[in-house]
C-alpha positions in Angstrom: 272.0 83.5 55.0 270.1 86.8 54.7 266.8 85.7 56.9 267.2 82.0 56.9 267.6 79.9 60.3 271.0 78.9 61.0 270.2 75.4 62.3 267.7 72.4 61.6 263.8 72.9 62.7 264.2 69.3 63.0 267.3 67.7 64.4 267.8 63.7 63.8 269.8 63.7 67.1 267.2 65.3 69.0 266.4 63.5 71.9 263.1 65.2 73.7 261.9 68.6 73.6 259.5 70.1 76.1 256.6 68.9 74.6 258.0 64.9 75.0 258.4 66.0 78.7 254.9 67.4 79.0 253.0 64.6 77.5 255.3 62.2 79.9 254.1 63.8 82.8 250.4 63.6 81.2 250.9 59.6 81.1 252.7 59.2 84.9 250.2 61.1 86.4 247.4 59.4 85.0 246.0 61.8 82.4 244.2 59.5 79.4 242.8 62.5 77.3 244.3 65.8 75.6 241.7 67.3 74.1 243.2 69.8 71.1 242.4 72.8 69.2 246.0 73.3 67.4 247.9 76.2 65.7 250.9 77.8 64.8 252.6 77.6 68.6 252.2 74.0 68.2 255.2 72.3 66.2 256.6 70.8 69.1 253.6 68.9 69.8 252.9 67.6 66.9 256.5 66.1 66.9 255.6 64.9 70.2 252.6 63.5 69.4 253.8 61.6 66.6 256.6 60.7 69.1 255.1 59.6 71.8 252.2 57.3 70.1 254.9 55.2 68.2 256.8 54.5 71.5 254.5 54.8 74.3 251.2 53.7 72.0 249.5 51.5 75.0 249.8 54.1 77.5 249.8 57.6 75.3 246.6 60.2 75.9 244.3 59.6 73.7 244.1 63.0 71.5 240.5 64.0 70.8 240.5 67.2 68.1 238.0 69.3 68.9 237.3 72.2 66.1 235.9 74.8 68.9 237.5 75.6 72.4 234.6 75.7 74.6 233.6 72.0 73.8 237.1 71.1 74.2 237.4 72.3 78.0 233.8 71.1 78.4 234.5 67.7 77.2 238.0 67.5 80.1 235.3 69.0 82.2 232.5 66.2 81.8 235.1 63.7 82.5 236.5 65.0 85.5 233.0 65.4 87.2 232.5 61.4 86.5 236.1 60.4 87.6 237.4 63.1 89.6 240.8 63.1 87.5 242.1 65.8 85.4 242.3 65.9 81.6 244.0 67.9 79.7 243.0 70.5 77.4 245.7 72.3 74.9 244.5 75.7 72.8 246.5 77.9 70.8 248.0 81.0 72.1 245.5 83.9 73.2 242.9 83.6 70.8 242.3 80.0 71.4 242.4 80.9 75.5 239.8 83.3 74.6 238.0 80.9 72.7 237.5 78.4 76.0 234.3 81.4 76.9 232.3 80.3 79.9 233.6 76.8 80.0 236.7 78.5 82.5 233.7 80.0 84.6 232.1 76.7 84.4 235.1 74.5 85.8 236.2 77.3 88.1 232.4 77.5 89.8 231.8 74.0 89.7 235.6 72.8 91.2 236.8 70.7 88.6 240.3 69.9 87.9 241.5 70.7 84.1 244.7 71.4 82.9 244.7 73.8 80.2 248.1 74.6 78.2 248.3 77.3 75.9 251.3 78.6 73.6 252.2 82.1 73.6 253.8 83.6 70.3 257.4 83.1 69.9 259.5 85.8 71.7 262.9 85.3 69.1 262.2 86.9 65.4 265.7 87.0 64.1 266.4 82.8 64.4 268.4 83.4 67.7 266.5 79.8 69.0 264.8 77.1 67.5 260.9 77.6 67.8 261.6 81.5 66.2 259.0 83.3 64.3 258.5 81.9 61.0 254.7 83.3 60.4 253.1 86.9 60.2 250.4 86.0 62.7 253.4 85.5 65.2 253.6 89.5 65.4 249.7 89.8 65.7 249.1 87.1 69.0 251.7 89.0 70.8 250.0 90.1 73.5 250.7 91.9 76.9 249.8 89.4 79.6 248.2 86.4 77.9 247.5 84.7 81.6 245.1 87.3 82.5 242.4 86.4 80.2 241.5 83.5 82.3 243.6 84.0 85.5 240.8 85.0 88.2 238.8 81.7 86.9 242.2 79.5 87.6 243.2 78.0 90.6 247.2 78.6 89.5 248.8 79.6 86.1 252.6 79.4 85.2 254.5 80.1 82.8 257.1 77.4 81.2 259.7 79.4 80.1 262.7 76.2 80.0 262.0 72.6 78.9 264.3 71.5 81.4 261.8 71.8 84.4 258.8 71.3 82.4 257.7 68.3 84.3 257.7 69.9 87.6 255.9 72.7 86.3 253.5 70.3 85.4 253.2 68.3 88.5 252.6 71.3 90.4 249.7 72.7 88.3 248.0 69.0 88.8 248.6 69.3 92.5 246.6 72.7 92.8 243.7 71.4 90.2 243.5 68.4 92.2 243.6 70.2 96.2 240.3 71.6 97.4 238.8 73.3 96.1 240.3 71.7 93.0 239.3 74.2 90.0 241.4 74.8 86.4 244.9 75.2 85.8 246.6 77.4 83.2 250.5 76.9 81.9 251.4 78.6 79.0 254.7 78.6 77.1 256.2 80.0 74.0 257.5 77.7 70.9 261.7 78.3 72.3 261.4 76.6 75.7 259.2 73.9 74.2 261.4 73.1 71.3 264.3 73.1 73.3 266.2 70.2 73.0 266.8 68.4 76.7 268.9 65.3 78.0 266.4 62.8 80.2 265.5 63.3 83.3 262.9 61.6 85.5 260.6 62.4 88.9 259.4 60.2 91.4 255.6 60.8 90.6 254.7 59.8 94.0 256.0 62.4 95.6 253.6 64.6 93.9 250.6 63.9 95.4 247.9 66.4 96.0 246.6 67.8 99.8 245.1 65.4 102.0 241.2 66.0 102.9 240.7 67.4 106.2 238.9 66.4 109.0 236.7 68.7 111.3 238.4 68.8 115.3 236.8 66.4 118.1 235.1 69.4 119.5 233.4 70.4 117.1 232.6 67.0 115.9 230.6 67.1 119.3 228.9 70.5 119.2 227.1 70.2 115.7 226.4 65.8 116.4 224.5 67.4 119.5 223.1 70.5 118.3 221.6 67.8 115.2 220.3 65.7 118.0 218.2 68.0 120.2 217.1 70.0 117.1 213.5 70.1 117.3 213.8 70.5 112.9 217.2 69.6 111.9 218.1 70.5 108.3 220.9 69.5 105.9 221.5 71.7 102.9 223.9 71.0 100.5 225.0 71.6 97.1 227.9 69.9 95.3 228.7 67.1 97.8 227.9 64.0 96.0 231.1 65.2 93.9 232.6 62.7 96.3 230.8 59.5 95.4 230.9 58.2 98.6 229.7 61.2 100.3 226.0 60.4 99.7 226.6 57.1 101.4 227.8 58.5 104.4 224.9 61.2 104.5 222.6 58.3 104.5 224.0 57.0 107.3 223.7 60.5 109.3 220.1 60.8 108.6 219.4 56.9 109.4 221.2 57.5 112.8 219.6 61.2 113.4 215.8 60.0 112.4 213.6 63.4 111.6 217.0 64.9 109.9 215.9 66.1 106.5 218.2 67.1 103.3 217.9 69.4 101.0 219.5 70.2 97.6 220.1 74.0 96.6 222.5 73.4 94.1 222.0 70.4 91.9 225.6 70.0 90.8 225.8 66.4 91.7 223.4 63.3 93.4 224.2 64.2 96.7 221.3 62.0 98.3 219.2 59.8 97.0 215.8 60.9 95.8 213.7 57.6 97.2 214.9 58.0 100.8 212.4 59.9 103.0 214.7 62.4 104.3 214.7 63.9 100.9 213.2 67.5 100.1 214.7 67.3 96.6 216.1 69.9 94.4 215.0 73.6 94.9 217.5 76.6 94.5 217.5 78.5 97.7 213.7 78.8 98.1 212.3 76.2 100.6 209.7 76.5 103.8 212.2 74.2 105.4 214.8 76.5 105.1 212.4 78.6 107.3 211.5 76.6 109.9 214.6 74.9 110.9 216.2 75.3 114.1 218.8 73.9 113.7 220.6 73.7 109.7 224.4 72.3 108.4 225.6 73.6 105.4 227.9 71.5 103.4 229.3 71.9 100.6 227.0 74.8 99.3 227.3 77.7 97.5 223.9 79.3 98.1 221.8 77.3 100.6 219.2 80.0 100.7 218.8 83.3 98.7 218.3 86.3 101.7 215.5 88.3 99.5 213.4 85.2 98.7 213.9 82.6 101.6 216.2 82.5 104.9 216.1 81.0 108.5 214.9 82.6 111.2 216.7 84.9 113.5 216.9 81.8 116.1 217.8 78.9 114.0 221.3 77.7 114.6 223.7 77.8 111.5 226.8 75.4 110.5 229.4 75.1 107.9 231.4 72.7 106.5 233.2 73.4 103.1 236.3 72.6 101.2 235.3 76.6 100.4 234.0 78.3 103.1 234.6 81.7 102.4 233.7 81.5 99.1 237.1 82.6 97.7 235.9 83.8 94.2 232.5 85.3 95.6 232.9 89.2 95.8 229.7 89.4 97.3 229.0 85.8 99.3 228.9 84.8 102.7 226.8 82.2 105.2 226.2 83.2 108.5 227.0 80.8 110.9 228.3 80.2 114.1 230.9 77.5 113.5 232.5 77.6 110.2 235.1 74.6 109.0 236.9 73.9 106.2 236.5 70.1 106.0 236.1 67.1 103.8 232.1 66.2 103.8 232.6 62.8 103.6 234.6 62.4 106.5 232.8 64.9 108.3 229.4 63.1 107.7 231.3 59.6 109.1 232.6 61.2 112.3 229.5 62.7 112.9 227.4 59.5 112.4 230.0 57.6 114.2 230.3 60.0 117.1 226.5 60.1 117.4 226.4 56.2 117.8 229.5 55.9 119.9 227.5 58.3 122.9 224.8 56.8 124.8 223.3 59.9 126.2 222.6 60.9 122.3 221.4 57.4 121.4 219.1 57.2 124.0 217.5 60.6 122.9 217.3 59.1 119.3 215.3 56.3 120.6 212.5 58.6 121.2 212.3 59.9 117.5 210.2 56.9 115.9 207.1 59.4 115.2 209.1 61.5 113.7 210.5 58.6 111.1 207.1 58.0 110.2 206.2 61.5 109.6 209.0 61.5 107.1 207.7 59.1 105.2 204.2 60.4 104.8 205.6 64.2 104.0 207.6 62.6 101.4 204.9 59.8 99.4 202.9 63.2 99.2 206.1 65.2 97.5 206.3 62.2 95.1 202.4 61.7 94.6 202.7 65.8 93.9 205.5 65.5 91.9 204.0 62.8 89.4 200.8 64.7 89.1 202.7 67.0 87.0 204.1 64.2 84.8 200.5 63.9 83.0 200.1 64.6 79.3 197.5 67.1 78.8 194.0 66.4 76.6 195.2 68.2 73.4 198.4 65.7 73.6 200.7 68.0 74.2 203.3 67.7 77.3 205.6 69.3 79.5 208.7 68.9 80.7 207.9 66.8 83.8 206.0 64.1 81.6 208.8 64.1 79.4 211.0 63.2 81.9 209.2 60.8 83.7 209.1 59.4 80.2 212.5 59.2 79.6 213.6 58.2 83.4 211.3 54.6 82.4 212.7 54.2 79.0 216.4 54.2 79.8 218.6 52.1 82.2 218.4 52.6 85.7 222.6 53.3 86.2 222.2 56.2 83.4 224.2 59.2 83.9 222.3 62.6 83.2 224.2 65.6 82.0 221.3 68.4 82.9 221.4 71.6 81.6 217.5 72.6 81.5 217.5 76.2 82.9 214.6 77.2 83.7 213.1 73.1 83.9 215.7 72.0 86.1 213.6 71.5 89.4 211.0 69.8 87.2 213.7 67.5 85.9 215.2 67.0 88.6 211.8 66.2 90.2 211.1 63.5 88.0 214.6 61.8 87.2 215.1 60.9 91.0 218.4 59.5 90.7 219.3 57.7 93.9 222.8 56.6 92.4 225.8 58.4 93.5 227.3 60.2 90.1 224.1 59.6 87.9 223.0 63.4 88.0 225.5 66.0 86.9 225.1 69.6 86.5 227.8 72.3 86.2 227.5 74.0 88.9 227.8 77.5 86.9 226.4 80.1 84.8 227.7 79.4 81.6 225.4 78.1 79.3 226.2 75.3 76.7 228.4 73.4 79.1 226.4 70.3 78.7 227.1 69.3 74.8 231.1 68.9 75.3 230.3 67.2 78.8 228.0 65.1 78.4 230.7 63.5 75.6 233.4 63.8 78.5 231.2 61.9 80.8 230.7 59.3 78.0 234.5 58.5 77.3 234.9 58.4 81.2 232.0 56.4 81.7 232.9 53.7 78.8 230.9 52.2 76.4 228.4 50.0 78.4 227.1 53.1 80.3 224.0 55.0 78.8 224.7 58.8 79.2 221.9 61.2 78.3 222.2 64.9 77.9 218.8 66.9 78.8 219.5 70.5 77.5 217.1 73.4 77.2 217.0 74.8 73.5 218.6 78.2 73.7 221.2 76.5 75.8 221.9 74.1 72.9 223.0 76.7 70.6 225.4 78.0 73.2 227.2 74.7 73.3 228.0 75.0 69.7 226.3 71.2 68.8 228.4 71.8 65.0 231.6 70.6 67.2 229.6 68.8 69.5 228.2 66.4 67.2 231.4 66.4 64.8 233.4 65.1 67.4 230.5 62.2 69.0 230.6 61.4 64.9 234.5 61.2 64.6 235.4 59.2 67.5 232.6 57.1 68.2 230.9 58.7 71.6 227.0 58.2 71.3 224.6 59.9 73.6 220.9 60.9 73.9 220.1 64.2 73.6 216.6 65.7 74.9 216.2 69.3 74.0 213.6 70.9 75.9 212.1 73.2 73.5 209.7 76.0 75.0 210.6 78.6 71.9 213.4 80.5 73.6 214.8 81.7 76.4 212.4 81.8 79.7 215.2 83.0 82.4 215.4 86.6 81.4 211.2 86.8 82.1 212.0 85.1 85.4 214.8 87.9 86.6 212.3 90.6 85.0 209.5 89.3 87.0 211.2 89.1 90.4 212.5 92.8 90.4 209.6 94.4 88.1 206.5 92.0 88.9 204.2 94.5 87.9 206.6 96.6 85.5 205.8 96.8 81.1 207.3 93.9 80.7 205.4 91.9 82.9 202.8 92.8 80.1 205.1 92.2 77.2 205.2 89.2 74.7 208.5 87.3 74.6 208.9 88.6 70.9 208.8 92.1 72.1 211.2 90.9 75.1 213.7 89.7 72.2 213.9 86.5 74.1 211.7 84.4 71.6 213.4 82.0 69.2 210.3 81.8 66.7 210.2 80.6 64.3 212.3 77.6 66.3 215.6 76.3 64.5 215.5 72.7 63.6 217.5 71.7 66.6 218.3 67.6 65.7 218.6 68.8 61.8 221.8 70.7 62.9 223.2 68.2 65.3 222.6 65.5 62.2 224.4 67.4 59.6 227.3 68.3 62.0 227.6 64.4 62.2 227.5 64.0 58.4 223.9 62.4 58.5 225.1 59.6 60.9 222.5 60.9 63.5 219.3 59.3 64.9 217.7 63.3 64.7 213.8 63.5 65.2 211.4 66.1 66.7 208.3 65.4 68.5 205.2 67.7 69.3 202.3 65.1 70.8 202.8 62.9 73.8 202.0 60.1 71.1 204.6 60.9 69.2 207.0 61.4 72.0 205.9 57.4 73.5 206.4 56.0 69.9 209.8 57.9 68.9 211.7 58.0 72.5 212.5 54.2 72.8 214.0 54.7 68.8 216.4 57.1 69.9 217.4 55.1 73.1 217.9 51.7 70.9 219.7 53.7 68.5 222.3 55.0 71.2 222.3 51.3 72.6 223.7 50.3 69.4 226.5 53.1 68.7 224.6 55.6 66.8 223.8 58.9 68.7 220.1 60.5 68.7 218.6 64.1 69.2 215.3 64.4 69.9 213.9 67.9 69.9 210.7 67.8 72.3 208.1 70.3 71.8 207.2 71.6 75.2 203.5 72.8 76.4 203.1 75.6 79.2 204.1 74.2 83.0 203.2 74.3 86.1 204.9 74.3 89.2 204.6 73.4 92.6 206.0 75.9 94.7 208.5 75.5 97.2 206.3 75.7 99.9 204.4 73.2 98.5 207.1 70.6 98.2 207.3 71.0 102.0 203.4 70.6 102.6 202.6 74.4 103.6 201.6 75.7 100.3 202.0 78.7 98.2 200.6 81.1 95.6 201.9 80.0 92.3 202.2 82.3 89.3 200.1 81.7 86.1 203.3 80.7 83.9 204.5 78.3 86.8 207.4 80.4 88.8 206.4 80.4 92.2 205.8 83.8 94.0 209.2 83.8 95.8 211.4 82.6 92.8 213.4 79.8 93.3 214.3 78.6 89.7 218.0 78.3 88.4 217.3 81.2 86.0 216.9 83.8 88.6 220.6 82.6 89.6 222.4 82.4 86.2 220.4 85.4 84.0 
């Protein structure tokens, strides 16, 4: 039959194939969305989707077409950040895997559970098996080891070699994705096993759960709790403990029990401690006076509690470290010197600690003398908020900075708004002004792959539901990294309206910050942004880009004065509430940042461009 296949590509007697069972497991495991970018490796998937939508319409995962793979993974990432539930991303062989780009880094560093599947080029060429090669591109995309493109970022990688155990393979991958530290997993398989005709079989889904959280030992609880109570200046440093929405409540109970204990966020990934609590020191990226003066420090779920070249604890400080990933397994150079290191669940640990203190008479008696510390925290907190408020003022020329803008956003949106923040050098200002206090209302990627927030905001909105307001706050350069042509097409196609605020400061300011930390008096310190090749002048029409991608069905404006902002921001919010997405391009004025030491009432020098002498902006970390 000279080159013709010796069997039909589709048989009416076909019961199921590998992809059918793959999607059945997705349903049973609670996956509700598949973010897909399809290709020649997916014929069986397309059959399975049509079959599944006909047979399981009420329970079948919602399929979201994503023209760009990074946006697809960022959407799944955002969904999982809010809910803790992994979603599925399906991409096309090696090139689609490469297209995931920085989103794989973000999911890995941000400890976000995501299930990724990619096809492989068929391994038969002469029609020996169903799914054999039928197109020119099957030779071109046949690479030696496809998984190595993403393996170093994944908690698990596995090849589906037969459809007969695909359910077990999917469940095993999901177990790795959802156990702490969570992260992306990558399954891959050629067309042949995914086209394999299967007899129906089932698994008992209840037997495929994740590893349960770990608690501190009784001895560890006693040592840490006693040290915190007996300290003169005790400090908790956290980064992503708020991912578990129950953890902030337990941390508040610990702080309310040990009056005088303060909380510093050096990660900015989640709302880990309410900003309106008197013990809150806010978000500072590894540089704050409280780190240098504390005599006992409890680090909890935090990647970079301090930057040793800029700020570190005093030699006599006692440090304890509780983390789901205490050794930071993906960091080649990364350690926290601590006399006690514990792999434990933060929420469980917080509860153990405050319960122990409350039930130990000797500690409770000592705490009864700490009223003055409690009052002092209130005074310091009020002073800090007053300084933050002072920054949120328009200039005499009617221009505005990110502090004024963010304060106005906070007053204009619903109280339970969820913010997807990717503000880079403006992150500290944004966090200070948003002053989030509800669990799950502040989400940042936790990684350094810029462009996360475009897709993530859509994923968060899908997870949050129609009634919940979602606002993306993104720097101008990062907006371009987010692939807006894909983001706003998806937003319009699937009716996922969010408010996007573009912080337009005419380029990349992060490289200048990094330069000045290393060469403060060098040639580059005197160069313009144009000379440093970090300028975006003339500025792109960010709102126009988004509107074009949405086919014109998008509220889109640009503002450069406080007067315009006060008029147009309410219109943008109203548009989103009415179901039409909005993008507001905001031209920022120069900014002055309170130094890290000022946030604790100590005072410190600031540069003319607003960054502190000692750094502290996330730009220093991510470049």
